[in-house]
matplotlib code that plots the C-alpha trace (Angstrom):
import matplotlib.pyplot as plt

x = [0.0, 1.0, 0.0, 0.3, 0.2, -0.5, -0.4, -0.6, 2.4, 6.1, 8.2, 10.6, 10.7, 10.6, 7.0, 4.2, 2.3, 5.5, 6.6, 3.3, 3.7, 7.3, 6.8, 3.6, 5.3, 8.4, 6.3, 4.3, 7.5, 8.8, 5.7, 6.5, 4.4, 5.4, 4.7, 4.9, 4.8, 3.5, 4.0, 3.3, 6.5, 5.7, 2.3, 2.6, 5.5, 6.4, 4.1, 0.3, -1.1, -3.7, -2.2, -5.6, -6.7, -3.7, -5.7, -8.1, -5.2, -3.4, -6.5, -7.1, -3.4, -3.3, -6.5, -5.1, -1.8, -3.5, -5.9, -2.9, -1.0, -4.0, -2.5, 0.5, -1.5, -4.0, -5.1, -4.9, -4.4, -4.9, -4.6, -7.6, -8.6, -6.7, -8.9, -12.2, -11.5, -10.2, -13.2, -15.6, -13.7, -13.9, -17.6, -19.1, -16.7, -14.5, -16.1, -14.2, -11.5, -9.3, -8.1, -10.2, -9.7, -9.0, -8.9, -6.8, -8.1, -5.8, -8.5, -11.9, -12.2, -15.3, -13.1, -10.7, -13.6, -15.0, -11.6, -10.3, -13.6, -13.4, -9.8, -10.7, -13.0, -10.0, -7.8, -5.6, -6.2, -4.2, -4.9, -8.7, -9.9, -13.5, -12.2, -10.4, -13.5, -15.6, -13.1, -13.0, -16.7, -17.4, -14.2, -12.1, -14.9, -16.4, -13.1, -13.1, -16.7, -16.3, -13.1, -14.9, -18.1, -16.4, -14.0, -14.5, -13.1, -11.9, -8.9, -8.9, -6.1, -8.2, -11.5, -13.2, -12.9, -14.3, -17.4, -17.8, -17.6, -20.1, -22.7, -22.1, -21.3, -23.4, -20.5, -21.2, -19.5, -17.6, -16.2, -14.6, -11.5, -9.4, -5.7, -3.6, -0.1, 2.9, 6.4, 9.8, 12.0, 14.8, 12.6, 12.4, 15.2, 16.5, 15.6, 17.3, 14.8, 16.6, 15.8, 14.7, 13.0, 12.7, 14.0, 14.0, 10.7, 10.3, 7.7, 7.9, 5.7, 5.1, 4.7, 1.0, -2.0, -3.8, -0.8, -1.8, 1.3, -0.4, -1.1, 2.4, 3.8, 1.4, 2.0, 5.7, 5.7, 3.9, 6.1, 9.3, 8.5, 8.2, 11.1, 14.1, 16.1, 13.4, 14.1, 11.9, 13.0, 10.9, 11.9, 10.9, 8.9, 9.8, 10.1, 13.0, 14.4, 14.3, 10.8, 9.7, 11.6, 9.9, 6.6, 8.0, 8.9, 12.6, 13.8, 11.8, 12.8, 16.4, 15.4, 13.8, 15.9, 14.6, 15.6, 13.8, 14.6, 15.7, 16.7, 14.8, 18.0, 18.6, 15.0, 15.7, 18.6, 16.5, 13.8, 16.5, 17.9, 14.6, 12.5, 8.9, 7.1, 4.5, 2.0, -1.0, -2.4, -6.0, -6.5, -4.7, -5.3, -2.8, 0.5, 3.6, 5.7, 3.5, 3.8, 7.6, 7.9, 5.9, 8.0, 11.2, 9.6, 9.0, 6.1, 3.7, 1.3, -1.2, -4.8, -7.9, -9.0, -8.6, -6.2, -4.4, -7.0, -6.7, -3.2, -3.0, -5.0, -4.9, -2.6, -1.9, 0.2, 0.4, -1.5, -4.5, -5.6, -8.5, -7.7, -7.0, -6.4, -2.9, -3.5, -4.4, -1.5, 1.0, -0.4, 0.0, 3.5, 4.3, 3.1, 5.7, 8.4, 8.0, 7.6, 10.3, 8.1, 5.2, 7.5, 8.9, 5.6, 3.9, 6.9, 7.4, 3.6, 3.7, 6.6, 4.9, 1.8, 3.8, 5.4, 2.1, 1.9, 4.7, 4.7, 4.9, 1.4, 0.1, 1.4, -0.1, -3.6, -3.4, -2.3, -5.4, -7.7, -6.2, -6.6, -10.3, -11.0, -9.4, -11.4, -14.7, -13.9, -13.2, -16.4, -18.4, -16.7, -17.6, -21.3]
y = [0.0, 3.6, 5.5, 9.2, 10.2, 13.9, 15.8, 19.6, 19.4, 20.2, 17.3, 17.4, 13.8, 14.8, 16.0, 13.6, 13.8, 13.5, 10.6, 8.8, 9.6, 8.5, 5.2, 4.4, 5.1, 3.0, 0.1, 0.2, 0.4, -2.6, -4.4, -3.5, -0.4, 3.0, 5.7, 9.5, 11.7, 15.3, 17.7, 21.4, 22.4, 20.3, 21.9, 25.5, 27.5, 30.1, 31.8, 32.2, 35.8, 35.0, 32.5, 31.6, 30.4, 28.2, 24.9, 25.9, 27.2, 23.9, 21.8, 23.8, 23.5, 19.8, 19.1, 20.9, 19.1, 15.7, 16.4, 17.3, 14.1, 11.8, 9.3, 8.8, 7.3, 4.5, 5.7, 9.0, 9.0, 12.5, 13.4, 15.5, 18.2, 18.6, 16.3, 18.1, 19.9, 16.8, 14.9, 17.4, 17.2, 13.4, 13.2, 16.0, 17.0, 14.1, 11.0, 8.0, 10.2, 10.8, 8.1, 7.1, 9.2, 7.5, 10.0, 9.6, 11.2, 11.7, 12.7, 14.2, 18.0, 17.7, 16.2, 19.1, 21.6, 19.8, 19.5, 22.9, 24.7, 23.3, 24.5, 28.0, 28.4, 27.8, 30.2, 27.3, 27.4, 30.2, 28.8, 28.7, 32.2, 33.0, 34.2, 30.9, 28.9, 30.8, 30.3, 26.6, 26.2, 28.2, 27.3, 24.4, 22.1, 22.6, 21.5, 18.3, 17.7, 17.8, 15.9, 13.1, 13.3, 13.3, 10.5, 7.0, 5.5, 6.8, 5.5, 6.3, 5.7, 5.3, 3.6, 6.7, 8.3, 5.2, 5.3, 9.0, 8.9, 6.0, 7.7, 11.4, 11.6, 8.6, 7.1, 3.5, 1.2, -0.7, 2.6, 3.5, 1.4, 1.4, 1.1, 2.4, 3.8, 1.5, 1.8, 1.4, -1.6, 0.4, 1.2, -2.4, -2.1, -4.4, -2.3, -2.7, -1.9, -0.3, -1.3, 1.4, 4.6, 5.8, 9.3, 10.1, 11.2, 11.9, 14.0, 14.2, 16.7, 20.2, 22.8, 23.5, 23.8, 20.7, 18.5, 18.9, 20.9, 22.8, 19.4, 18.2, 21.3, 21.0, 17.3, 17.6, 20.5, 18.3, 15.2, 17.2, 18.3, 14.6, 13.3, 15.7, 13.9, 13.5, 15.1, 15.7, 15.9, 17.8, 16.8, 17.9, 20.8, 23.3, 26.1, 27.9, 26.1, 29.1, 30.0, 26.4, 26.4, 29.6, 27.7, 26.1, 27.6, 28.7, 25.8, 23.1, 24.5, 23.6, 20.0, 20.3, 19.5, 20.9, 19.6, 21.8, 19.5, 15.8, 14.2, 11.0, 8.9, 9.9, 9.1, 5.4, 6.5, 9.3, 6.8, 4.4, 7.1, 7.6, 5.4, 6.6, 8.2, 10.8, 12.1, 14.0, 15.2, 16.3, 15.7, 13.4, 11.0, 8.3, 9.8, 8.2, 9.1, 7.0, 4.0, 4.5, 4.7, 1.5, -0.3, 0.6, -1.0, 2.2, 2.2, 5.0, 7.4, 9.0, 10.1, 7.9, 9.6, 9.4, 6.8, 6.3, 3.9, 1.7, 0.7, 1.4, -0.8, 0.6, -1.3, -3.8, -2.0, 1.4, 3.7, 5.8, 9.0, 11.3, 14.2, 17.6, 16.1, 17.0, 15.2, 11.9, 12.3, 12.9, 10.0, 7.5, 8.7, 8.3, 4.7, 4.0, 5.9, 3.8, 0.3, -1.2, -4.3, -2.4, -0.5, -3.7, -5.5, -2.6, -1.9, -5.5, -5.9, -2.6, -3.8, -7.1, -5.3, -3.0, -6.0, -6.6, -3.0, -2.4, -0.2, -3.4, -4.4, -0.9, -1.1, -4.5, -3.4, -0.2, -2.3, -4.5, -1.4, 0.3, -2.8, -3.1, 0.6, 0.2, -2.9, -1.3, 1.7, -0.4, -2.3, 0.9, 2.3, -0.9, -0.7]
z = [0.0, -0.6, 2.6, 3.6, 7.2, 7.9, 11.2, 11.9, 14.2, 13.9, 12.7, 15.7, 16.9, 20.5, 20.1, 21.1, 17.8, 15.7, 17.8, 16.9, 13.2, 12.9, 14.8, 12.9, 9.6, 10.5, 11.6, 8.3, 6.2, 8.0, 6.8, 3.2, 2.6, 1.2, 3.7, 3.2, 6.3, 6.1, 9.0, 9.5, 7.8, 4.7, 4.2, 5.5, 4.2, 6.7, 9.2, 8.9, 8.7, 11.4, 13.8, 15.4, 12.0, 11.4, 11.8, 9.0, 6.8, 7.3, 6.5, 3.2, 2.1, 3.0, 1.0, -2.0, -1.8, -1.5, -4.3, -6.6, -5.6, -5.4, -7.8, -5.5, -2.5, -1.8, 1.6, 3.6, 7.4, 8.8, 12.5, 13.7, 13.3, 10.0, 7.9, 7.6, 4.3, 2.7, 4.1, 2.5, -0.8, -0.8, 0.1, -1.9, -4.7, -5.6, -4.2, -5.7, -7.2, -4.2, -1.7, 1.3, 4.5, 7.9, 10.8, 13.9, 17.0, 20.0, 22.5, 22.8, 23.1, 25.2, 27.9, 27.7, 28.0, 31.1, 32.9, 32.1, 32.8, 36.4, 36.6, 35.3, 38.3, 40.6, 38.6, 37.5, 33.7, 32.1, 28.6, 29.2, 29.8, 28.8, 25.4, 24.9, 26.0, 23.6, 20.7, 21.6, 21.3, 18.2, 16.2, 17.5, 18.3, 14.8, 13.2, 15.3, 14.6, 10.8, 10.9, 12.6, 10.5, 7.1, 7.8, 6.2, 9.4, 12.7, 14.7, 18.4, 20.8, 24.0, 24.8, 26.2, 22.7, 21.0, 23.2, 22.7, 18.9, 18.8, 21.1, 20.9, 17.2, 16.2, 14.3, 13.1, 15.6, 13.0, 11.6, 15.0, 15.6, 18.8, 18.1, 21.0, 20.7, 21.2, 22.6, 21.1, 21.9, 23.5, 26.4, 27.7, 30.2, 33.0, 36.0, 39.4, 42.2, 45.1, 48.6, 51.0, 50.2, 46.6, 46.3, 42.6, 41.0, 37.3, 35.4, 31.6, 29.8, 28.5, 31.3, 30.7, 32.9, 31.6, 32.5, 36.2, 37.0, 39.9, 41.5, 40.8, 42.6, 45.5, 45.9, 45.8, 48.2, 50.7, 50.1, 50.3, 53.9, 54.9, 52.9, 53.1, 50.5, 47.9, 44.5, 41.4, 37.8, 35.4, 31.8, 28.3, 29.7, 26.9, 29.5, 31.0, 34.0, 36.3, 35.5, 36.3, 39.6, 40.6, 40.8, 44.0, 47.3, 47.4, 49.6, 47.7, 44.3, 45.1, 45.0, 41.5, 38.5, 35.2, 31.7, 29.2, 26.3, 26.2, 22.9, 22.1, 22.2, 25.9, 27.1, 28.1, 30.3, 31.9, 33.0, 34.2, 36.5, 38.4, 40.7, 40.3, 37.4, 38.3, 35.8, 37.3, 34.0, 33.8, 30.1, 27.6, 24.7, 25.5, 26.7, 25.1, 28.1, 30.4, 28.1, 27.9, 31.7, 32.2, 29.6, 31.5, 34.6, 36.5, 39.0, 37.9, 39.7, 37.3, 37.1, 36.6, 33.3, 29.6, 28.1, 31.4, 32.7, 29.6, 30.6, 34.4, 36.7, 40.2, 42.6, 39.8, 37.1, 38.8, 41.1, 40.0, 41.7, 41.3, 38.9, 40.5, 43.9, 45.2, 48.6, 46.9, 44.5, 47.3, 49.4, 46.4, 45.8, 49.5, 49.3, 46.6, 48.3, 51.4, 49.8, 47.6, 47.3, 45.9, 43.5, 42.1, 41.8, 40.0, 37.8, 36.7, 36.0, 34.0, 31.9, 31.1, 30.0, 27.7, 26.0, 24.3, 23.0, 20.6, 17.5, 15.5, 16.8, 16.1, 12.5, 12.0, 13.2, 11.0, 8.0, 8.4, 8.8, 5.7, 3.6, 4.7, 3.9, 0.4, -0.3, 0.7, -1.5, -4.5, -4.0, -3.8, -6.9, -8.8, -7.9]

ax = plt.figure().add_subplot(projection="3d")
ax.plot(x, y, z, "-o")
ax.set_aspect("equal")
plt.show()
């Protein structure tokens, strides 16, 4: 098959979306398929005159490019919300003339709206002011809606999204397919579980409000008063180290290490240097960093929401806490700090689970779906 994967994200491999695109493409290529990847830089040349309208601009440019090169591809896989223009084109202008459109959805925007509206009332959502909320409803939600409604098939990476598309968007059940992200082989490490208290916590993620950073801060502040030697590393945050440390009180900030950027090749070693992975995010699709941490055998503490619950079973493969609850988060981390036996049991179980979720498996399932979509389209064209 000749496949194109398009995403409205920068092509830097350290980004979460780019990571998914690259690993999906490499897995499909290993299975003998020709795969073209299109990122923001490949579709948009330079800056956009009105940055707030970049998503629409990208979607129009992408649709035009795919229409022009339609003879080069058998199937088009577009990450939402960038596929709605191509979807309209395929359904109402060039049905049967351009390749079928399979959408990939990272997470449901309704979940973001719900979680961050609650945070806005607490003054903990600087990216969700009333203007942002209004824009989200009248603009961004529409783009996602039409990306979903015009797709031939939808791929979702967490079970919550599958249920939402089937019931909220009335998508045919067979046209919504659950294919979770995978993990790369280099993350399956032999981990040594240290006896005694665990003193090295790791958070990996962009320094944004929806990542639960207020609760990470509050939880660590409470823990640091109990465990004087406890340290926290904040990695891949994309923010200046000093500005991140200023979130913490002066004495506690001295025990926070900030790595603004970590190359992909150095990530396995980063996980190996730490004892507990902490991820109190309020809204995700299925975070790659959580899967990587589990693959390395790290015990994890994360929130019981979104794709996290598809992989983490409380007290079996990790610890789950209520979102936006710093006290519960700190208590769960403390359980792991105090118990080497619990850390090892959860970490080993997590690693065994992740051995079933490689990118090779993801590629195989996508290959099967793409073949099915192409077969159906040929049958329809022959009728």
